[in-house]
N, C-alpha and C positions, 0 to 999 in steps of 0.2 A: 520639617517640611521637605519634601523631595520634589525636584523638578522633573519634567518629562524627559525621558531618554532622547527623544527625537527633536522636540521643539524648545526644550528648556523652560517652558512655562510652568507655573506652579500646578502640582497635581493635588487631588483631594484624597484623603485617607478614608477608605470605606471597607466594608466587609460583605462577603458573599453570604447571603442569608442561609443558603442550603449547606455549604461546606464549612462555614464559620472561619474562612481564611481571610485575613486582612491583607490589603494591597493598596497601592497608590494608583489612582486612575486619572488619566488626562482626557479631558472632554473637548480638546481643541482640534480634533482630526475628523470632524464630520461623523460619518456613519461608522468609522473605525474607532473602537475603544482601545486605548493603550493602557495596559496594566503592568505595574512593576511590583515584584515581590522580592524581598531580601531574605537571604538565609539567616537562620538564627545562630550561625557560627561566626567566628572571627575571620573566616576565609575570604570575605569580600565577594562571595558568590551571590548572584541575583539572577532573576529571569525577567524578561520583558515579553509580554504577550500582546499580539494584535488580535483582537476579537472582532469578527465580522460576520455578517449574515450573507449566505450564498445559497440560492435555490431553496429557500424556506428552511434552511438549517444554519446553526451557528457553528462557526469554526474558530479555533484558537491556534495561531501560529506562534510558537514560543521559542525564543532565543535564550539559551542557557549561557550566561556570561560569567567568566572567571571561575568556571567549574573545573578547571584543570586539576585542582587539588583534590577533587572528589571523583575518584576513578569510577568508570563504568557509566557515567551519564552522557547522553548525547549532546551535541551542540545545538540542535534544532529539532523541533517536533511539531507536527500538525495533528490536532485532535478535533474530532467532531463531538460537539456537546449536545447531548440529548436532553430534552426538557423534562419529560416524565417517563420513567423515573430519572432523576437528575444523575446522569452518568456520562462518561465520556469514553470514546474509543479512539485508539491511536490509528491514524491514517498513514503517517509517514514519519520516519526518523532519519536524520542526516548527521554525519560527523563533521559538518562544516556549517558556517553561517551563510545562507543564500542572500542574494541582494533583494530582499523584500523590505519594504517600508510602508508606513501608513498610506502614502500616496499611490503606491503601485500594487498593493496586495489584491485589490479587486481584479486586476488584470492577470496577475500571476497565479493566484490560488487555483483557478480551474485547471491549469496545466499540471501543477503538483498533485492535485487530486486525481487527474486522469492517469498519470504515470505511477501512482502509488500501488 
């Protein structure tokens, strides 16, 4: 069992039907889904994604944590997730972790999209 990165409440283990990727999802943050995926290596690397609906589109703001050992990966990325076909497009990549949380993503996401 893995607890949510933000609220420390128990998360549920689930799988994305389209991509077949397993992750832990916390459902305690209202309209924001918090998903945590661990790397299959012993590096301790994992990512935390905040998935939110904005203007009839789904966006994923992903924080890459403990990826320092894996060269070339960003610290943060925003993706727009398309429904059909199930694809995603990178909107923004940063080399630092911005101050985005489940509580403020709805207010901050439009600014990051605007300046991408």
